[in-house]
N, CA, C and O atoms as a Tripos MOL2 file, in Angstrom:
@<TRIPOS>MOLECULE
protein
  312   311    78     0     0
PROTEIN
NO_CHARGES

@<TRIPOS>ATOM
      1 N         156.8230   68.3130   55.2460 N.3       1 MET1
      2 CA        156.2900   69.6220   55.4420 C.3       1 MET1
      3 C         154.7700   69.5360   55.3610 C.2       1 MET1
      4 O         154.1990   68.8780   54.4910 O.2       1 MET1
      5 N         154.1530   70.2170   56.2890 N.am      2 ARG2
      6 CA        152.7080   70.1650   56.4110 C.3       2 ARG2
      7 C         152.1040   71.4150   55.7600 C.2       2 ARG2
      8 O         152.5830   72.5330   55.9520 O.2       2 ARG2
      9 N         151.0520   71.1910   54.9950 N.am      3 ALA3
     10 CA        150.4030   72.3110   54.3110 C.3       3 ALA3
     11 C         149.5590   73.1050   55.3030 C.2       3 ALA3
     12 O         148.8040   72.5420   56.0950 O.2       3 ALA3
     13 N         149.7030   74.3980   55.2410 N.am      4 VAL4
     14 CA        148.9150   75.2720   56.1150 C.3       4 VAL4
     15 C         147.6820   75.7110   55.3420 C.2       4 VAL4
     16 O         147.7550   76.2230   54.2240 O.2       4 VAL4
     17 N         146.5780   75.4920   55.9720 N.am      5 ARG5
     18 CA        145.3060   75.8180   55.3120 C.3       5 ARG5
     19 C         144.8650   77.2220   55.7470 C.2       5 ARG5
     20 O         144.7370   77.5050   56.9380 O.2       5 ARG5
     21 N         144.6470   78.0520   54.8040 N.am      6 THR6
     22 CA        144.2040   79.4060   55.1250 C.3       6 THR6
     23 C         142.7330   79.5330   54.7540 C.2       6 THR6
     24 O         142.2650   78.9620   53.7680 O.2       6 THR6
     25 N         142.0470   80.2680   55.5410 N.am      7 THR7
     26 CA        140.6340   80.5030   55.2430 C.3       7 THR7
     27 C         140.4480   81.9650   54.9020 C.2       7 THR7
     28 O         141.0550   82.8560   55.4960 O.2       7 THR7
     29 N         139.6160   82.1700   53.9590 N.am      8 ARG8
     30 CA        139.3260   83.5400   53.5700 C.3       8 ARG8
     31 C         138.1170   84.0110   54.3650 C.2       8 ARG8
     32 O         137.0660   83.3710   54.3540 O.2       8 ARG8
     33 N         138.2690   85.0970   55.0310 N.am      9 ARG9
     34 CA        137.1540   85.6500   55.7960 C.3       9 ARG9
     35 C         136.4330   86.6690   54.9330 C.2       9 ARG9
     36 O         137.0390   87.5340   54.3010 O.2       9 ARG9
     37 N         135.1640   86.5370   54.9310 N.am     10 SER10
     38 CA        134.3530   87.4790   54.1730 C.3      10 SER10
     39 C         134.1390   88.7410   55.0000 C.2      10 SER10
     40 O         134.0560   88.6860   56.2270 O.2      10 SER10
     41 N         134.0530   89.8490   54.3330 N.am     11 ILE11
     42 CA        133.7860   91.0920   55.0540 C.3      11 ILE11
     43 C         132.2830   91.3200   55.2030 C.2      11 ILE11
     44 O         131.8680   92.2890   55.8380 O.2      11 ILE11
     45 N         131.4780   90.4540   54.6340 N.am     12 ALA12
     46 CA        130.0290   90.6270   54.6930 C.3      12 ALA12
     47 C         129.4970   90.6530   56.1180 C.2      12 ALA12
     48 O         128.6810   91.5240   56.4160 O.2      12 ALA12
     49 N         129.8990   89.7620   57.0210 N.am     13 PRO13
     50 CA        129.3510   89.8390   58.3810 C.3      13 PRO13
     51 C         129.6620   91.1630   59.0690 C.2      13 PRO13
     52 O         128.8200   91.7160   59.7770 O.2      13 PRO13
     53 N         130.8760   91.6680   58.8570 N.am     14 ARG14
     54 CA        131.2280   92.9500   59.4780 C.3      14 ARG14
     55 C         130.4130   94.0740   58.8560 C.2      14 ARG14
     56 O         129.9320   94.9580   59.5630 O.2      14 ARG14
     57 N         130.2580   94.0450   57.5570 N.am     15 ALA15
     58 CA        129.4580   95.0760   56.8850 C.3      15 ALA15
     59 C         128.0040   95.0060   57.3410 C.2      15 ALA15
     60 O         127.3540   96.0360   57.5160 O.2      15 ALA15
     61 N         127.5020   93.8050   57.5320 N.am     16 ALA16
     62 CA        126.1270   93.6520   57.9960 C.3      16 ALA16
     63 C         125.9770   94.2140   59.3990 C.2      16 ALA16
     64 O         124.9680   94.8470   59.7110 O.2      16 ALA16
     65 N         126.9730   93.9870   60.2470 N.am     17 ARG17
     66 CA        126.9260   94.5300   61.6080 C.3      17 ARG17
     67 C         126.9570   96.0470   61.5820 C.2      17 ARG17
     68 O         126.2350   96.7010   62.3350 O.2      17 ARG17
     69 N         127.7850   96.6010   60.7230 N.am     18 VAL18
     70 CA        127.8940   98.0540   60.6270 C.3      18 VAL18
     71 C         126.5610   98.6280   60.1570 C.2      18 VAL18
     72 O         126.0890   99.6260   60.7020 O.2      18 VAL18
     73 N         125.9520   98.0040   59.1470 N.am     19 ASN19
     74 CA        124.6700   98.4820   58.6430 C.3      19 ASN19
     75 C         123.5770   98.3420   59.6990 C.2      19 ASN19
     76 O         122.7200   99.2160   59.8230 O.2      19 ASN19
     77 N         123.6020   97.2580   60.4540 N.am     20 LEU20
     78 CA        122.6100   97.0380   61.4930 C.3      20 LEU20
     79 C         122.7730   98.0750   62.6090 C.2      20 LEU20
     80 O         121.7860   98.6180   63.1060 O.2      20 LEU20
     81 N         124.0090   98.3420   62.9960 N.am     21 ASN21
     82 CA        124.2560   99.3710   64.0080 C.3      21 ASN21
     83 C         123.8100  100.7400   63.5200 C.2      21 ASN21
     84 O         123.2210  101.5140   64.2760 O.2      21 ASN21
     85 N         124.0850  101.0340   62.2770 N.am     22 ARG22
     86 CA        123.6910  102.3300   61.7080 C.3      22 ARG22
     87 C         122.1740  102.4520   61.6650 C.2      22 ARG22
     88 O         121.6320  103.5140   61.9720 O.2      22 ARG22
     89 N         121.4930  101.3940   61.2920 N.am     23 ALA23
     90 CA        120.0380  101.4160   61.2480 C.3      23 ALA23
     91 C         119.4680  101.6250   62.6510 C.2      23 ALA23
     92 O         118.5030  102.3680   62.8280 O.2      23 ALA23
     93 N         120.0640  100.9730   63.6370 N.am     24 TYR24
     94 CA        119.6250  101.1240   65.0230 C.3      24 TYR24
     95 C         119.8160  102.5750   65.4840 C.2      24 TYR24
     96 O         118.9230  103.1510   66.1050 O.2      24 TYR24
     97 N         120.9690  103.1600   65.1820 N.am     25 GLN25
     98 CA        121.2340  104.5470   65.5680 C.3      25 GLN25
     99 C         120.2750  105.5110   64.8780 C.2      25 GLN25
    100 O         119.7830  106.4550   65.4950 O.2      25 GLN25
    101 N         120.0120  105.2660   63.5910 N.am     26 ASP26
    102 CA        119.0790  106.1220   62.8570 C.3      26 ASP26
    103 C         117.6690  106.0240   63.4360 C.2      26 ASP26
    104 O         116.9630  107.0260   63.5460 O.2      26 ASP26
    105 N         117.2690  104.8110   63.8040 N.am     27 THR27
    106 CA        115.9420  104.6140   64.3830 C.3      27 THR27
    107 C         115.8220  105.3540   65.7120 C.2      27 THR27
    108 O         114.8210  106.0250   65.9620 O.2      27 THR27
    109 N         116.8270  105.2370   66.5530 N.am     28 ARG28
    110 CA        116.8000  105.9440   67.8450 C.3      28 ARG28
    111 C         116.7500  107.4600   67.6370 C.2      28 ARG28
    112 O         116.0460  108.1670   68.3580 O.2      28 ARG28
    113 N         117.4940  107.9470   66.6570 N.am     29 ALA29
    114 CA        117.4970  109.3840   66.3830 C.3      29 ALA29
    115 C         116.1130  109.8550   65.9280 C.2      29 ALA29
    116 O         115.6580  110.9240   66.3360 O.2      29 ALA29
    117 N         115.4540  109.0750   65.0970 N.am     30 GLU30
    118 CA        114.1210  109.4410   64.6320 C.3      30 GLU30
    119 C         113.1010  109.3790   65.7680 C.2      30 GLU30
    120 O         112.2050  110.2200   65.8410 O.2      30 GLU30
    121 N         113.2290  108.3990   66.6460 N.am     31 LEU31
    122 CA        112.2990  108.2890   67.7740 C.3      31 LEU31
    123 C         112.4500  109.4560   68.7470 C.2      31 LEU31
    124 O         111.4880  109.8290   69.4190 O.2      31 LEU31
    125 N         113.6380  110.0310   68.8280 N.am     32 ARG32
    126 CA        113.8370  111.1920   69.6870 C.3      32 ARG32
    127 C         113.1480  112.4310   69.1330 C.2      32 ARG32
    128 O         112.8170  113.3420   69.8920 O.2      32 ARG32
    129 N         112.9270  112.4820   67.8310 N.am     33 LYS33
    130 CA        112.2960  113.6410   67.1980 C.3      33 LYS33
    131 C         110.7800  113.6600   67.3760 C.2      33 LYS33
    132 O         110.1480  114.6920   67.1530 O.2      33 LYS33
    133 N         110.1970  112.5490   67.7700 N.am     34 ILE34
    134 CA        108.7470  112.4410   67.8730 C.3      34 ILE34
    135 C         108.2360  113.2460   69.0620 C.2      34 ILE34
    136 O         108.8320  113.2350   70.1390 O.2      34 ILE34
    137 N         107.1340  113.9380   68.8520 N.am     35 THR35
    138 CA        106.4510  114.6030   69.9480 C.3      35 THR35
    139 C         105.3910  113.6430   70.4520 C.2      35 THR35
    140 O         104.3350  113.4970   69.8360 O.2      35 THR35
    141 N         105.6680  112.9890   71.5650 N.am     36 TRP36
    142 CA        104.7630  111.9880   72.0970 C.3      36 TRP36
    143 C         103.5830  112.6640   72.7830 C.2      36 TRP36
    144 O         103.7490  113.7270   73.3830 O.2      36 TRP36
    145 N         102.3790  112.0600   72.7060 N.am     37 PRO37
    146 CA        101.2210  112.6690   73.3680 C.3      37 PRO37
    147 C         101.3420  112.5570   74.8860 C.2      37 PRO37
    148 O         102.0010  111.6650   75.4210 O.2      37 PRO37
    149 N         100.6830  113.4930   75.5510 N.am     38 THR38
    150 CA        100.6710  113.4440   77.0120 C.3      38 THR38
    151 C          99.7290  112.3360   77.4670 C.2      38 THR38
    152 O          98.9780  111.7770   76.6690 O.2      38 THR38
    153 N          99.7790  112.0330   78.7350 N.am     39 ARG39
    154 CA         98.9050  110.9940   79.2870 C.3      39 ARG39
    155 C          97.4310  111.3720   79.1000 C.2      39 ARG39
    156 O          96.6080  110.5210   78.7630 O.2      39 ARG39
    157 N          97.1050  112.6390   79.3180 N.am     40 GLU40
    158 CA         95.7290  113.1040   79.1700 C.3      40 GLU40
    159 C          95.2580  112.9830   77.7240 C.2      40 GLU40
    160 O          94.1310  112.5560   77.4710 O.2      40 GLU40
    161 N          96.1100  113.3550   76.7830 N.am     41 GLU41
    162 CA         95.7480  113.2230   75.3670 C.3      41 GLU41
    163 C          95.5130  111.7630   74.9950 C.2      41 GLU41
    164 O          94.5730  111.4390   74.2690 O.2      41 GLU41
    165 N          96.3680  110.8960   75.4970 N.am     42 THR42
    166 CA         96.2330  109.4730   75.1930 C.3      42 THR42
    167 C          94.9180  108.9290   75.7370 C.2      42 THR42
    168 O          94.2150  108.1940   75.0440 O.2      42 THR42
    169 N          94.5850  109.2850   76.9690 N.am     43 ILE43
    170 CA         93.3290  108.8150   77.5650 C.3      43 ILE43
    171 C          92.1370  109.3600   76.7900 C.2      43 ILE43
    172 O          91.2030  108.6170   76.4890 O.2      43 ILE43
    173 N          92.1600  110.6490   76.4640 N.am     44 ARG44
    174 CA         91.0510  111.2780   75.7410 C.3      44 ARG44
    175 C          90.8520  110.6470   74.3660 C.2      44 ARG44
    176 O          89.7250  110.3350   73.9810 O.2      44 ARG44
    177 N          91.9330  110.4600   73.6330 N.am     45 LEU45
    178 CA         91.8190  109.8790   72.2990 C.3      45 LEU45
    179 C          91.4160  108.4050   72.3530 C.2      45 LEU45
    180 O          90.7250  107.9170   71.4580 O.2      45 LEU45
    181 N          91.8400  107.7080   73.3850 N.am     46 THR46
    182 CA         91.4220  106.3120   73.5510 C.3      46 THR46
    183 C          89.9210  106.2390   73.7870 C.2      46 THR46
    184 O          89.2450  105.3730   73.2320 O.2      46 THR46
    185 N          89.3960  107.1450   74.6080 N.am     47 LEU47
    186 CA         87.9590  107.1750   74.8650 C.3      47 LEU47
    187 C          87.1740  107.5210   73.5980 C.2      47 LEU47
    188 O          86.0810  106.9980   73.3820 O.2      47 LEU47
    189 N          87.7260  108.3960   72.7650 N.am     48 VAL48
    190 CA         87.0750  108.7310   71.4970 C.3      48 VAL48
    191 C          87.0050  107.5000   70.6000 C.2      48 VAL48
    192 O          85.9690  107.2360   69.9900 O.2      48 VAL48
    193 N          88.0780  106.7600   70.5160 N.am     49 VAL49
    194 CA         88.1090  105.5490   69.6850 C.3      49 VAL49
    195 C          87.1120  104.5190   70.2010 C.2      49 VAL49
    196 O          86.3990  103.8970   69.4130 O.2      49 VAL49
    197 N          87.0570  104.3340   71.5160 N.am     50 ILE50
    198 CA         86.1160  103.3650   72.0930 C.3      50 ILE50
    199 C          84.6790  103.7980   71.8180 C.2      50 ILE50
    200 O          83.8500  102.9720   71.4370 O.2      50 ILE50
    201 N          84.3700  105.0950   72.0080 N.am     51 ALA51
    202 CA         83.0170  105.5990   71.7640 C.3      51 ALA51
    203 C          82.6200  105.4280   70.3000 C.2      51 ALA51
    204 O          81.5020  105.0030   70.0090 O.2      51 ALA51
    205 N          83.5180  105.7510   69.3830 N.am     52 LEU52
    206 CA         83.2100  105.5890   67.9620 C.3      52 LEU52
    207 C          83.0390  104.1190   67.5890 C.2      52 LEU52
    208 O          82.1980  103.7870   66.7550 O.2      52 LEU52
    209 N          83.8210  103.2470   68.1930 N.am     53 SER53
    210 CA         83.6890  101.8120   67.9160 C.3      53 SER53
    211 C          82.3340  101.2930   68.3830 C.2      53 SER53
    212 O          81.6830  100.5250   67.6740 O.2      53 SER53
    213 N          81.9090  101.7080   69.5720 N.am     54 ILE54
    214 CA         80.6050  101.2720   70.0910 C.3      54 ILE54
    215 C          79.4790  101.8260   69.2350 C.2      54 ILE54
    216 O          78.5290  101.1080   68.9230 O.2      54 ILE54
    217 N          79.5740  103.1060   68.8490 N.am     55 THR55
    218 CA         78.5500  103.7200   68.0000 C.3      55 THR55
    219 C          78.4400  103.0070   66.6620 C.2      55 THR55
    220 O          77.3350  102.7180   66.2030 O.2      55 THR55
    221 N          79.5540  102.7250   66.0430 N.am     56 LEU56
    222 CA         79.5380  102.0410   64.7540 C.3      56 LEU56
    223 C          79.0050  100.6190   64.8970 C.2      56 LEU56
    224 O          78.2690  100.1470   64.0310 O.2      56 LEU56
    225 N          79.3660   99.9360   65.9730 N.am     57 ALA57
    226 CA         78.8700   98.5760   66.2030 C.3      57 ALA57
    227 C          77.3620   98.5820   66.3770 C.2      57 ALA57
    228 O          76.6720   97.7300   65.8160 O.2      57 ALA57
    229 N          76.8390   99.5300   67.1460 N.am     58 LEU58
    230 CA         75.3880   99.6250   67.3260 C.3      58 LEU58
    231 C          74.6920   99.9590   66.0180 C.2      58 LEU58
    232 O          73.6500   99.3860   65.6990 O.2      58 LEU58
    233 N          75.2610  100.8770   65.2660 N.am     59 PHE59
    234 CA         74.6690  101.2550   63.9820 C.3      59 PHE59
    235 C          74.5990  100.0520   63.0400 C.2      59 PHE59
    236 O          73.5550   99.7620   62.4570 O.2      59 PHE59
    237 N          75.7270   99.3630   62.9040 N.am     60 LEU60
    238 CA         75.7510   98.2150   61.9970 C.3      60 LEU60
    239 C          74.9260   97.0470   62.5340 C.2      60 LEU60
    240 O          74.2690   96.3450   61.7660 O.2      60 LEU60
    241 N          74.9590   96.8420   63.8350 N.am     61 GLY61
    242 CA         74.2800   95.7020   64.4250 C.3      61 GLY61
    243 C          72.7870   95.8680   64.5450 C.2      61 GLY61
    244 O          72.0600   94.8760   64.5290 O.2      61 GLY61
    245 N          72.3030   97.0940   64.6650 N.am     62 VAL62
    246 CA         70.8720   97.3140   64.8620 C.3      62 VAL62
    247 C          70.2210   97.8380   63.5910 C.2      62 VAL62
    248 O          69.3380   97.1820   63.0370 O.2      62 VAL62
    249 N          70.6310   98.9860   63.1270 N.am     63 ILE63
    250 CA         69.9380   99.6400   62.0170 C.3      63 ILE63
    251 C          70.1880   98.9300   60.6890 C.2      63 ILE63
    252 O          69.2410   98.5800   59.9840 O.2      63 ILE63
    253 N          71.4350   98.7180   60.3510 N.am     64 VAL64
    254 CA         71.7570   98.0990   59.0630 C.3      64 VAL64
    255 C          71.2860   96.6500   59.0280 C.2      64 VAL64
    256 O          70.7970   96.1830   58.0000 O.2      64 VAL64
    257 N          71.4290   95.9410   60.1340 N.am     65 ASP65
    258 CA         70.9900   94.5510   60.1930 C.3      65 ASP65
    259 C          69.4740   94.4560   59.9940 C.2      65 ASP65
    260 O          68.9980   93.5830   59.2680 O.2      65 ASP65
    261 N          68.7280   95.3350   60.6270 N.am     66 ARG66
    262 CA         67.2660   95.3300   60.4600 C.3      66 ARG66
    263 C          66.8760   95.6930   59.0290 C.2      66 ARG66
    264 O          65.9300   95.1270   58.4810 O.2      66 ARG66
    265 N          67.5960   96.6260   58.4270 N.am     67 ALA67
    266 CA         67.2990   97.0060   57.0450 C.3      67 ALA67
    267 C          67.5380   95.8350   56.1030 C.2      67 ALA67
    268 O          66.7290   95.5740   55.2130 O.2      67 ALA67
    269 N          68.6500   95.1290   56.2970 N.am     68 PHE68
    270 CA         68.9130   93.9590   55.4600 C.3      68 PHE68
    271 C          67.8980   92.8590   55.7140 C.2      68 PHE68
    272 O          67.4860   92.1810   54.7730 O.2      68 PHE68
    273 N          67.4810   92.6620   56.9620 N.am     69 PHE69
    274 CA         66.4870   91.6470   57.2800 C.3      69 PHE69
    275 C          65.1530   91.9900   56.6120 C.2      69 PHE69
    276 O          64.4910   91.1140   56.0550 O.2      69 PHE69
    277 N          64.7600   93.2670   56.6680 N.am     70 TRP70
    278 CA         63.5220   93.7000   56.0260 C.3      70 TRP70
    279 C          63.5960   93.4780   54.5130 C.2      70 TRP70
    280 O          62.6480   92.9760   53.9090 O.2      70 TRP70
    281 N          64.7150   93.8500   53.9100 N.am     71 LEU71
    282 CA         64.8940   93.6720   52.4700 C.3      71 LEU71
    283 C          64.8770   92.1830   52.1070 C.2      71 LEU71
    284 O          64.2560   91.7930   51.1180 O.2      71 LEU71
    285 N          65.5420   91.3730   52.8870 N.am     72 TYR72
    286 CA         65.5820   89.9300   52.6460 C.3      72 TYR72
    287 C          64.1930   89.3250   52.7460 C.2      72 TYR72
    288 O          63.8110   88.5040   51.9120 O.2      72 TYR72
    289 N          63.4270   89.7280   53.7690 N.am     73 SER73
    290 CA         62.0830   89.1620   53.9360 C.3      73 SER73
    291 C          61.1540   89.6130   52.8170 C.2      73 SER73
    292 O          60.2460   88.8720   52.4410 O.2      73 SER73
    293 N          61.3610   90.8090   52.2790 N.am     74 ARG74
    294 CA         60.5500   91.2790   51.1360 C.3      74 ARG74
    295 C          60.8880   90.4780   49.8650 C.2      74 ARG74
    296 O          60.0000   90.1370   49.0820 O.2      74 ARG74
    297 N          62.1490   90.1920   49.6790 N.am     75 ILE75
    298 CA         62.5400   89.4330   48.4770 C.3      75 ILE75
    299 C          62.0390   87.9990   48.5750 C.2      75 ILE75
    300 O          61.4850   87.4780   47.6080 O.2      75 ILE75
    301 N          62.2180   87.3580   49.7100 N.am     76 ILE76
    302 CA         61.7990   85.9790   49.8900 C.3      76 ILE76
    303 C          60.2800   85.8920   49.9830 C.2      76 ILE76
    304 O          59.7010   84.8920   49.5580 O.2      76 ILE76
    305 N          59.6240   86.9060   50.5230 N.am     77 GLY77
    306 CA         58.1710   86.9140   50.6950 C.3      77 GLY77
    307 C          57.4100   87.0930   49.4040 C.2      77 GLY77
    308 O          56.1850   86.9750   49.3980 O.2      77 GLY77
    309 N          58.1000   87.3780   48.3010 N.am     78 LEU78
    310 CA         57.3770   87.5610   47.0270 C.3      78 LEU78
    311 C          56.7700   86.2880   46.6620 C.2      78 LEU78
    312 O          56.1100   86.1930   45.6280 O.2      78 LEU78
@<TRIPOS>BOND
     1     1     2 1
     2     2     3 1
     3     3     4 2
     4     3     5 am
     5     5     6 1
     6     6     7 1
     7     7     8 2
     8     7     9 am
     9     9    10 1
    10    10    11 1
    11    11    12 2
    12    11    13 am
    13    13    14 1
    14    14    15 1
    15    15    16 2
    16    15    17 am
    17    17    18 1
    18    18    19 1
    19    19    20 2
    20    19    21 am
    21    21    22 1
    22    22    23 1
    23    23    24 2
    24    23    25 am
    25    25    26 1
    26    26    27 1
    27    27    28 2
    28    27    29 am
    29    29    30 1
    30    30    31 1
    31    31    32 2
    32    31    33 am
    33    33    34 1
    34    34    35 1
    35    35    36 2
    36    35    37 am
    37    37    38 1
    38    38    39 1
    39    39    40 2
    40    39    41 am
    41    41    42 1
    42    42    43 1
    43    43    44 2
    44    43    45 am
    45    45    46 1
    46    46    47 1
    47    47    48 2
    48    47    49 am
    49    49    50 1
    50    50    51 1
    51    51    52 2
    52    51    53 am
    53    53    54 1
    54    54    55 1
    55    55    56 2
    56    55    57 am
    57    57    58 1
    58    58    59 1
    59    59    60 2
    60    59    61 am
    61    61    62 1
    62    62    63 1
    63    63    64 2
    64    63    65 am
    65    65    66 1
    66    66    67 1
    67    67    68 2
    68    67    69 am
    69    69    70 1
    70    70    71 1
    71    71    72 2
    72    71    73 am
    73    73    74 1
    74    74    75 1
    75    75    76 2
    76    75    77 am
    77    77    78 1
    78    78    79 1
    79    79    80 2
    80    79    81 am
    81    81    82 1
    82    82    83 1
    83    83    84 2
    84    83    85 am
    85    85    86 1
    86    86    87 1
    87    87    88 2
    88    87    89 am
    89    89    90 1
    90    90    91 1
    91    91    92 2
    92    91    93 am
    93    93    94 1
    94    94    95 1
    95    95    96 2
    96    95    97 am
    97    97    98 1
    98    98    99 1
    99    99   100 2
   100    99   101 am
   101   101   102 1
   102   102   103 1
   103   103   104 2
   104   103   105 am
   105   105   106 1
   106   106   107 1
   107   107   108 2
   108   107   109 am
   109   109   110 1
   110   110   111 1
   111   111   112 2
   112   111   113 am
   113   113   114 1
   114   114   115 1
   115   115   116 2
   116   115   117 am
   117   117   118 1
   118   118   119 1
   119   119   120 2
   120   119   121 am
   121   121   122 1
   122   122   123 1
   123   123   124 2
   124   123   125 am
   125   125   126 1
   126   126   127 1
   127   127   128 2
   128   127   129 am
   129   129   130 1
   130   130   131 1
   131   131   132 2
   132   131   133 am
   133   133   134 1
   134   134   135 1
   135   135   136 2
   136   135   137 am
   137   137   138 1
   138   138   139 1
   139   139   140 2
   140   139   141 am
   141   141   142 1
   142   142   143 1
   143   143   144 2
   144   143   145 am
   145   145   146 1
   146   146   147 1
   147   147   148 2
   148   147   149 am
   149   149   150 1
   150   150   151 1
   151   151   152 2
   152   151   153 am
   153   153   154 1
   154   154   155 1
   155   155   156 2
   156   155   157 am
   157   157   158 1
   158   158   159 1
   159   159   160 2
   160   159   161 am
   161   161   162 1
   162   162   163 1
   163   163   164 2
   164   163   165 am
   165   165   166 1
   166   166   167 1
   167   167   168 2
   168   167   169 am
   169   169   170 1
   170   170   171 1
   171   171   172 2
   172   171   173 am
   173   173   174 1
   174   174   175 1
   175   175   176 2
   176   175   177 am
   177   177   178 1
   178   178   179 1
   179   179   180 2
   180   179   181 am
   181   181   182 1
   182   182   183 1
   183   183   184 2
   184   183   185 am
   185   185   186 1
   186   186   187 1
   187   187   188 2
   188   187   189 am
   189   189   190 1
   190   190   191 1
   191   191   192 2
   192   191   193 am
   193   193   194 1
   194   194   195 1
   195   195   196 2
   196   195   197 am
   197   197   198 1
   198   198   199 1
   199   199   200 2
   200   199   201 am
   201   201   202 1
   202   202   203 1
   203   203   204 2
   204   203   205 am
   205   205   206 1
   206   206   207 1
   207   207   208 2
   208   207   209 am
   209   209   210 1
   210   210   211 1
   211   211   212 2
   212   211   213 am
   213   213   214 1
   214   214   215 1
   215   215   216 2
   216   215   217 am
   217   217   218 1
   218   218   219 1
   219   219   220 2
   220   219   221 am
   221   221   222 1
   222   222   223 1
   223   223   224 2
   224   223   225 am
   225   225   226 1
   226   226   227 1
   227   227   228 2
   228   227   229 am
   229   229   230 1
   230   230   231 1
   231   231   232 2
   232   231   233 am
   233   233   234 1
   234   234   235 1
   235   235   236 2
   236   235   237 am
   237   237   238 1
   238   238   239 1
   239   239   240 2
   240   239   241 am
   241   241   242 1
   242   242   243 1
   243   243   244 2
   244   243   245 am
   245   245   246 1
   246   246   247 1
   247   247   248 2
   248   247   249 am
   249   249   250 1
   250   250   251 1
   251   251   252 2
   252   251   253 am
   253   253   254 1
   254   254   255 1
   255   255   256 2
   256   255   257 am
   257   257   258 1
   258   258   259 1
   259   259   260 2
   260   259   261 am
   261   261   262 1
   262   262   263 1
   263   263   264 2
   264   263   265 am
   265   265   266 1
   266   266   267 1
   267   267   268 2
   268   267   269 am
   269   269   270 1
   270   270   271 1
   271   271   272 2
   272   271   273 am
   273   273   274 1
   274   274   275 1
   275   275   276 2
   276   275   277 am
   277   277   278 1
   278   278   279 1
   279   279   280 2
   280   279   281 am
   281   281   282 1
   282   282   283 1
   283   283   284 2
   284   283   285 am
   285   285   286 1
   286   286   287 1
   287   287   288 2
   288   287   289 am
   289   289   290 1
   290   290   291 1
   291   291   292 2
   292   291   293 am
   293   293   294 1
   294   294   295 1
   295   295   296 2
   296   295   297 am
   297   297   298 1
   298   298   299 1
   299   299   300 2
   300   299   301 am
   301   301   302 1
   302   302   303 1
   303   303   304 2
   304   303   305 am
   305   305   306 1
   306   306   307 1
   307   307   308 2
   308   307   309 am
   309   309   310 1
   310   310   311 1
   311   311   312 2
@<TRIPOS>SUBSTRUCTURE
     1 MET1         2 RESIDUE 1 A MET
     2 ARG2         6 RESIDUE 1 A ARG
     3 ALA3        10 RESIDUE 1 A ALA
     4 VAL4        14 RESIDUE 1 A VAL
     5 ARG5        18 RESIDUE 1 A ARG
     6 THR6        22 RESIDUE 1 A THR
     7 THR7        26 RESIDUE 1 A THR
     8 ARG8        30 RESIDUE 1 A ARG
     9 ARG9        34 RESIDUE 1 A ARG
    10 SER10       38 RESIDUE 1 A SER
    11 ILE11       42 RESIDUE 1 A ILE
    12 ALA12       46 RESIDUE 1 A ALA
    13 PRO13       50 RESIDUE 1 A PRO
    14 ARG14       54 RESIDUE 1 A ARG
    15 ALA15       58 RESIDUE 1 A ALA
    16 ALA16       62 RESIDUE 1 A ALA
    17 ARG17       66 RESIDUE 1 A ARG
    18 VAL18       70 RESIDUE 1 A VAL
    19 ASN19       74 RESIDUE 1 A ASN
    20 LEU20       78 RESIDUE 1 A LEU
    21 ASN21       82 RESIDUE 1 A ASN
    22 ARG22       86 RESIDUE 1 A ARG
    23 ALA23       90 RESIDUE 1 A ALA
    24 TYR24       94 RESIDUE 1 A TYR
    25 GLN25       98 RESIDUE 1 A GLN
    26 ASP26      102 RESIDUE 1 A ASP
    27 THR27      106 RESIDUE 1 A THR
    28 ARG28      110 RESIDUE 1 A ARG
    29 ALA29      114 RESIDUE 1 A ALA
    30 GLU30      118 RESIDUE 1 A GLU
    31 LEU31      122 RESIDUE 1 A LEU
    32 ARG32      126 RESIDUE 1 A ARG
    33 LYS33      130 RESIDUE 1 A LYS
    34 ILE34      134 RESIDUE 1 A ILE
    35 THR35      138 RESIDUE 1 A THR
    36 TRP36      142 RESIDUE 1 A TRP
    37 PRO37      146 RESIDUE 1 A PRO
    38 THR38      150 RESIDUE 1 A THR
    39 ARG39      154 RESIDUE 1 A ARG
    40 GLU40      158 RESIDUE 1 A GLU
    41 GLU41      162 RESIDUE 1 A GLU
    42 THR42      166 RESIDUE 1 A THR
    43 ILE43      170 RESIDUE 1 A ILE
    44 ARG44      174 RESIDUE 1 A ARG
    45 LEU45      178 RESIDUE 1 A LEU
    46 THR46      182 RESIDUE 1 A THR
    47 LEU47      186 RESIDUE 1 A LEU
    48 VAL48      190 RESIDUE 1 A VAL
    49 VAL49      194 RESIDUE 1 A VAL
    50 ILE50      198 RESIDUE 1 A ILE
    51 ALA51      202 RESIDUE 1 A ALA
    52 LEU52      206 RESIDUE 1 A LEU
    53 SER53      210 RESIDUE 1 A SER
    54 ILE54      214 RESIDUE 1 A ILE
    55 THR55      218 RESIDUE 1 A THR
    56 LEU56      222 RESIDUE 1 A LEU
    57 ALA57      226 RESIDUE 1 A ALA
    58 LEU58      230 RESIDUE 1 A LEU
    59 PHE59      234 RESIDUE 1 A PHE
    60 LEU60      238 RESIDUE 1 A LEU
    61 GLY61      242 RESIDUE 1 A GLY
    62 VAL62      246 RESIDUE 1 A VAL
    63 ILE63      250 RESIDUE 1 A ILE
    64 VAL64      254 RESIDUE 1 A VAL
    65 ASP65      258 RESIDUE 1 A ASP
    66 ARG66      262 RESIDUE 1 A ARG
    67 ALA67      266 RESIDUE 1 A ALA
    68 PHE68      270 RESIDUE 1 A PHE
    69 PHE69      274 RESIDUE 1 A PHE
    70 TRP70      278 RESIDUE 1 A TRP
    71 LEU71      282 RESIDUE 1 A LEU
    72 TYR72      286 RESIDUE 1 A TYR
    73 SER73      290 RESIDUE 1 A SER
    74 ARG74      294 RESIDUE 1 A ARG
    75 ILE75      298 RESIDUE 1 A ILE
    76 ILE76      302 RESIDUE 1 A ILE
    77 GLY77      306 RESIDUE 1 A GLY
    78 LEU78      310 RESIDUE 1 A LEU
């Protein structure tokens, strides 16, 4: 007589799949609730971000850099 080998299957993979499916469904449901911006709003806000980035870069690169250079030359020039 030959021994029959039985394997125990864990329920963890199935539970993980169920949780993953539930998370996916919840995510899709939440994404449907979002009020997405219009194309015009997106373009306008993108231009605002670009303008502010350029302004800040110029401010830091020109004014603040010159102020630090002046301060550095005064300290070293003593």
